ROMIMI-527968 format. One line per field, with one value per atom (N, C-alpha, C): chain; residue in three letters; z, x, y; residue number from 1; atom name. Coordinates in pm, 1 decimal, m for minus. Example, Ala and Ser with C-alpha at 12.3 -4.5 7.8 and 13.67 -1.06 7.14 Angstrom:
kevo <- A;A;A;A;A;A .
pakol <- ALA;ALA;ALA;SER;SER;SER .
pz <- 780.0;780.0;780.0;708.0;714.0;787.0 .
px <- 1319.0;1230.0;1320.0;1285.0;1367.0;1290.0 .
py <- m569.0;m450.0;m330.0;m225.0;m106.0;3.0 .
nuro <- 1;1;1;2;2;2 .
kegu <- N;CA;C;N;CA;C .
//
This chain:
kevo <- A;A;A;A;A;A;A;A;A;A;A;A;A;A;A;A;A;A;A;A;A;A;A;A;A;A;A;A;A;A;A;A;A;A;A;A;A;A;A;A;A;A;A;A;A;A;A;A;A;A;A;A;A;A;A;A;A;A;A;A;A;A;A;A;A;A;A;A;A;A;A;A;A;A;A;A;A;A;A;A;A;A;A;A;A;A;A;A;A;A;A;A;A;A;A;A;A;A;A;A;A;A;A;A;A;A;A;A;A;A;A;A;A;A;A;A;A;A;A;A;A;A;A;A;A;A;A;A;A;A;A;A;A;A;A;A;A;A;A;A;A;A;A;A;A;A;A;A;A;A;A;A;A;A;A;A;A;A;A;A;A;A;A;A;A;A;A;A;A;A;A;A;A;A;A;A;A;A;A;A;A;A;A;A;A;A;A;A;A;A;A;A;A;A;A;A;A;A;A;A;A;A;A;A;A;A;A;A;A;A;A;A;A;A;A;A;A;A;A;A;A;A;A;A;A;A;A;A;A;A;A;A;A;A;A;A;A;A;A;A;A;A;A;A;A;A;A;A;A;A;A;A;A;A;A .
pakol <- MET;MET;MET;THR;THR;THR;LYS;LYS;LYS;ASP;ASP;ASP;SER;SER;SER;ASN;ASN;ASN;ILE;ILE;ILE;LEU;LEU;LEU;ALA;ALA;ALA;ILE;ILE;ILE;SER;SER;SER;PRO;PRO;PRO;MET;MET;MET;CYS;CYS;CYS;PRO;PRO;PRO;ALA;ALA;ALA;ALA;ALA;ALA;MET;MET;MET;CYS;CYS;CYS;ARG;ARG;ARG;THR;THR;THR;LEU;LEU;LEU;TRP;TRP;TRP;GLU;GLU;GLU;LEU;LEU;LEU;SER;SER;SER;ASP;ASP;ASP;PHE;PHE;PHE;GLN;GLN;GLN;MET;MET;MET;LEU;LEU;LEU;ARG;ARG;ARG;GLU;GLU;GLU;LEU;LEU;LEU;HIS;HIS;HIS;ARG;ARG;ARG;GLY;GLY;GLY;TYR;TYR;TYR;GLY;GLY;GLY;SER;SER;SER;VAL;VAL;VAL;VAL;VAL;VAL;TRP;TRP;TRP;GLN;GLN;GLN;ALA;ALA;ALA;LYS;LYS;LYS;CYS;CYS;CYS;LYS;LYS;LYS;LEU;LEU;LEU;THR;THR;THR;GLN;GLN;GLN;GLU;GLU;GLU;LEU;LEU;LEU;VAL;VAL;VAL;VAL;VAL;VAL;LEU;LEU;LEU;LYS;LYS;LYS;LEU;LEU;LEU;TYR;TYR;TYR;CYS;CYS;CYS;LEU;LEU;LEU;GLU;GLU;GLU;ASN;ASN;ASN;GLN;GLN;GLN;CYS;CYS;CYS;ASP;ASP;ASP;LEU;LEU;LEU;GLN;GLN;GLN;ARG;ARG;ARG;VAL;VAL;VAL;GLN;GLN;GLN;ALA;ALA;ALA;ARG;ARG;ARG;ALA;ALA;ALA;THR;THR;THR;GLN;GLN;GLN;LEU;LEU;LEU;GLN;GLN;GLN;LEU;LEU;LEU;ARG;ARG;ARG;ASP;ASP;ASP;ARG;ARG;ARG;THR;THR;THR;LEU;LEU;LEU;PRO;PRO;PRO .
pz <- 1911.5;1848.6;1698.2;1635.7;1492.9;1424.1;1313.4;1234.1;1145.3;1111.7;1017.1;875.4;841.3;708.8;712.7;625.5;612.1;467.2;388.0;246.1;226.4;156.0;116.9;m15.7;m108.9;m240.2;m303.8;m388.8;m460.9;m601.5;m698.1;m837.1;m860.5;m941.5;m977.4;m1058.5;m1109.8;m1188.8;m1102.9;m972.5;m882.8;m897.5;m920.3;m931.8;m805.2;m822.0;m709.3;m601.1;m640.8;m544.1;m453.9;m496.5;m416.3;m331.2;m349.0;m273.7;m129.6;m38.6;104.0;176.6;300.6;373.9;447.5;480.0;548.2;464.7;452.1;375.3;466.6;441.9;516.2;414.2;443.3;352.0;338.0;442.3;436.3;335.2;283.5;179.1;43.8;35.4;m94.0;m90.7;m205.4;m226.3;m305.7;m245.9;m314.8;m419.6;m545.2;m654.4;m688.9;m706.8;m734.1;m705.1;m661.1;m634.0;m767.0;m791.4;m916.6;m901.5;m784.5;m762.9;m613.9;m578.5;m439.0;m438.3;m362.2;m345.4;m199.1;m169.0;m30.5;61.1;11.1;97.4;67.1;m35.6;m70.0;m151.3;m156.6;m237.0;m317.0;m445.4;m532.1;m563.8;m543.0;m563.4;m663.3;m741.3;m815.0;m718.8;m702.9;m606.9;m661.9;m594.0;m629.7;m507.4;m525.5;m417.6;m391.3;m268.0;m234.6;m244.1;m224.6;m228.7;m371.9;m460.4;m596.6;m703.8;m669.1;m763.2;m865.6;m841.4;m930.2;m912.1;m1023.6;m1016.6;m991.6;m899.1;m860.7;m845.9;m834.8;m799.7;m668.8;m571.3;m439.7;m416.9;m367.5;m327.4;m175.9;m112.9;32.2;77.8;164.6;213.3;341.4;349.7;470.4;543.7;629.9;692.2;777.1;833.6;913.9;828.3;696.8;606.9;545.9;579.5;524.7;613.7;553.7;634.5;703.8;796.2;871.5;779.8;677.0;585.6;514.1;467.6;398.4;491.8;618.4;714.4;741.0;751.2;772.0;650.4;530.3;408.3;401.0;436.7;434.9;534.5;652.7;754.2;707.7;644.8;594.1;486.9;401.9;298.3;362.7;466.4;535.6;593.9;655.8;715.9;609.9;496.2;389.7;329.3;323.3;261.8;360.7;488.8;591.1;565.6;526.8;507.7;365.1;279.3;138.9;130.9;61.5;44.4;m79.6;m70.3;m183.8;m274.6;m403.9;m496.8;m463.3 .
px <- 340.2;213.9;234.8;187.9;203.0;68.8;71.2;m50.0;m70.8;m198.7;m228.2;m195.9;m230.0;m204.2;m215.6;m144.8;m158.8;m183.9;m232.9;m259.0;m403.4;m423.8;m558.9;m595.4;m503.4;m528.5;m394.4;m398.0;m277.3;m318.2;m238.9;m269.8;m253.9;m344.4;m326.9;m199.9;m141.3;m18.6;107.2;89.6;204.2;291.3;422.0;510.4;505.2;509.0;498.5;602.7;722.2;829.3;798.2;705.8;671.5;546.9;474.7;351.0;383.8;329.0;344.6;230.5;208.0;94.6;128.5;253.7;293.4;394.7;370.5;457.9;510.7;632.2;692.3;750.1;741.5;801.5;951.4;1012.7;1156.2;1188.9;1086.5;1107.2;1135.4;1113.5;1120.0;1214.2;1275.8;1353.2;1263.3;1224.6;1139.6;1222.8;1178.6;1254.9;1207.3;1075.7;1024.2;875.2;835.2;694.4;623.8;515.6;440.7;321.1;258.0;138.6;115.4;67.8;31.6;m107.8;m196.9;m332.4;m358.6;m482.2;m517.1;m503.2;m542.5;m545.8;m443.5;m360.2;m262.8;m146.9;m40.0;77.7;112.3;141.6;178.1;327.1;398.0;542.3;580.6;682.1;750.8;859.5;870.2;964.5;1025.0;1130.3;1193.5;1191.8;1144.7;1145.7;1290.7;1335.0;1473.8;1501.6;1399.2;1416.8;1427.8;1337.5;1331.0;1386.2;1412.0;1456.8;1348.3;1224.3;1112.4;1075.5;1045.0;990.8;841.5;791.9;651.3;599.4;468.4;404.2;330.1;355.3;292.6;201.9;82.6;m7.4;m17.5;29.1;32.7;m78.4;m165.6;m278.5;m242.8;m283.5;m268.9;m402.1;m418.5;m548.0;m597.4;m505.8;m551.7;m618.3;m595.6;m658.9;m789.1;m824.2;m945.7;m1064.8;m1182.3;m1302.5;m1339.1;m1432.2;m1471.9;m1517.8;m1596.9;m1646.3;m1531.6;m1432.9;m1319.1;m1238.7;m1224.0;m1151.5;m1227.6;m1360.6;m1442.3;m1432.3;m1436.0;m1424.4;m1287.7;m1182.9;m1048.7;m1041.6;m1097.2;m1095.6;m1178.4;m1293.6;m1377.6;m1303.5;m1230.1;m1151.3;m1045.1;m978.3;m877.2;m938.3;m1054.1;m1118.9;m1162.1;m1212.9;m1255.5;m1138.9;m1022.6;m905.8;m823.1;m855.3;m774.2;m760.7;m869.0;m867.7;m833.7;m812.8;m779.7;m637.4;m620.2;m485.1;m423.5;m297.7;m225.0;m179.4;m169.9;m123.7;14.8 .
py <- m635.1;m665.6;m674.8;m781.4;m803.7;m783.7;m711.8;m692.8;m814.2;m842.2;m949.3;m904.8;m780.2;m726.8;m575.6;m508.9;m364.8;m325.9;m418.9;m396.1;m352.8;m242.7;m202.7;m267.3;m268.8;m329.2;m363.0;m464.1;m504.1;m546.1;m508.4;m541.7;m691.6;m749.8;m891.3;m913.7;m806.5;m818.2;m805.6;m801.1;m791.6;m916.5;m899.6;m1016.5;m1102.0;m1232.7;m1325.9;m1297.8;m1257.9;m1231.7;m1112.9;m1028.2;m910.8;m930.9;m1040.4;m1063.4;m1100.0;m1022.6;m1049.0;m979.9;m1016.3;m960.8;m832.1;m810.0;m687.9;m611.1;m483.6;m395.6;m287.0;m244.9;m135.2;m37.8;89.2;186.9;162.8;108.9;81.2;m29.2;m101.2;m202.1;m137.6;m5.5;62.3;181.1;205.7;327.4;421.7;532.9;629.6;702.0;698.0;758.2;898.6;912.9;1047.2;1054.1;1171.3;1195.9;1221.4;1145.1;1159.0;1251.0;1249.8;1332.2;1350.0;1468.8;1495.8;1555.1;1493.7;1543.1;1570.6;1607.9;1639.2;1517.6;1401.5;1284.5;1177.1;1197.9;1092.9;1150.2;1070.0;1102.6;977.2;994.2;882.3;892.9;781.1;776.8;667.7;695.0;589.3;541.6;410.0;354.8;225.9;179.4;52.7;m36.7;m161.5;m259.4;m299.5;m285.7;m319.2;m468.8;m550.8;m696.1;m748.3;m701.5;m756.5;m663.8;m538.3;m435.6;m397.4;m441.2;m406.4;m259.8;m191.4;m56.2;m66.0;14.4;10.8;153.3;163.6;289.3;265.6;350.9;340.1;459.6;434.3;541.9;538.0;643.7;652.5;745.9;696.4;774.6;848.5;972.4;1053.6;1045.7;946.5;920.8;1037.3;1114.2;1227.9;1335.1;1333.6;1429.8;1377.3;1255.1;1194.7;1229.9;1238.4;1260.3;1128.5;1134.0;1015.0;902.7;933.8;831.2;761.5;837.3;776.9;687.2;726.8;642.6;513.3;522.3;402.6;311.1;368.7;288.0;219.6;290.7;231.2;115.9;134.3;27.6;m91.9;m66.2;m175.7;m254.3;m184.4;m252.0;m339.7;m289.5;m369.4;m495.9;m482.3;m598.3;m699.9;m652.6;m742.9;m817.4;m752.8;m816.1;m896.9;m888.0;m954.7;m1104.4;m1169.3;m1314.1;m1356.4;m1259.2;m1288.2;m1341.5;m1450.6;m1504.6;m1446.4;m1412.2;m1356.8;m1470.8;m1440.9;m1546.5;m1594.5 .
nuro <- 1;1;1;2;2;2;3;3;3;4;4;4;5;5;5;6;6;6;7;7;7;8;8;8;9;9;9;10;10;10;11;11;11;12;12;12;13;13;13;14;14;14;15;15;15;16;16;16;17;17;17;18;18;18;19;19;19;20;20;20;21;21;21;22;22;22;23;23;23;24;24;24;25;25;25;26;26;26;27;27;27;28;28;28;29;29;29;30;30;30;31;31;31;32;32;32;33;33;33;34;34;34;35;35;35;36;36;36;37;37;37;38;38;38;39;39;39;40;40;40;41;41;41;42;42;42;43;43;43;44;44;44;45;45;45;46;46;46;47;47;47;48;48;48;49;49;49;50;50;50;51;51;51;52;52;52;53;53;53;54;54;54;55;55;55;56;56;56;57;57;57;58;58;58;59;59;59;60;60;60;61;61;61;62;62;62;63;63;63;64;64;64;65;65;65;66;66;66;67;67;67;68;68;68;69;69;69;70;70;70;71;71;71;72;72;72;73;73;73;74;74;74;75;75;75;76;76;76;77;77;77;78;78;78;79;79;79;80;80;80;81;81;81;82;82;82;83;83;83;84;84;84;85;85;85 .
kegu <- N;CA;C;N;CA;C;N;CA;C;N;CA;C;N;CA;C;N;CA;C;N;CA;C;N;CA;C;N;CA;C;N;CA;C;N;CA;C;N;CA;C;N;CA;C;N;CA;C;N;CA;C;N;CA;C;N;CA;C;N;CA;C;N;CA;C;N;CA;C;N;CA;C;N;CA;C;N;CA;C;N;CA;C;N;CA;C;N;CA;C;N;CA;C;N;CA;C;N;CA;C;N;CA;C;N;CA;C;N;CA;C;N;CA;C;N;CA;C;N;CA;C;N;CA;C;N;CA;C;N;CA;C;N;CA;C;N;CA;C;N;CA;C;N;CA;C;N;CA;C;N;CA;C;N;CA;C;N;CA;C;N;CA;C;N;CA;C;N;CA;C;N;CA;C;N;CA;C;N;CA;C;N;CA;C;N;CA;C;N;CA;C;N;CA;C;N;CA;C;N;CA;C;N;CA;C;N;CA;C;N;CA;C;N;CA;C;N;CA;C;N;CA;C;N;CA;C;N;CA;C;N;CA;C;N;CA;C;N;CA;C;N;CA;C;N;CA;C;N;CA;C;N;CA;C;N;CA;C;N;CA;C;N;CA;C;N;CA;C;N;CA;C;N;CA;C;N;CA;C;N;CA;C;N;CA;C;N;CA;C;N;CA;C;N;CA;C .
//
């Protein structure tokens, strides 16, 4: 089964070489943890394909309340048809 997209949000400043509809953690080398909260972890990472340094925010959905999970799903659905630059 193939997903249409797994992106919640992407910066308009994202380099064109990094724009894609599906992302995998294996695409990145995690360099250091910048912040850890109840519902997410922020990492400095390097894209293995482009060697670009990036910041990734990874959500722990099981730690989110029902409203936050619904909002995340609504965001995914709204962005599903959005074309990347």
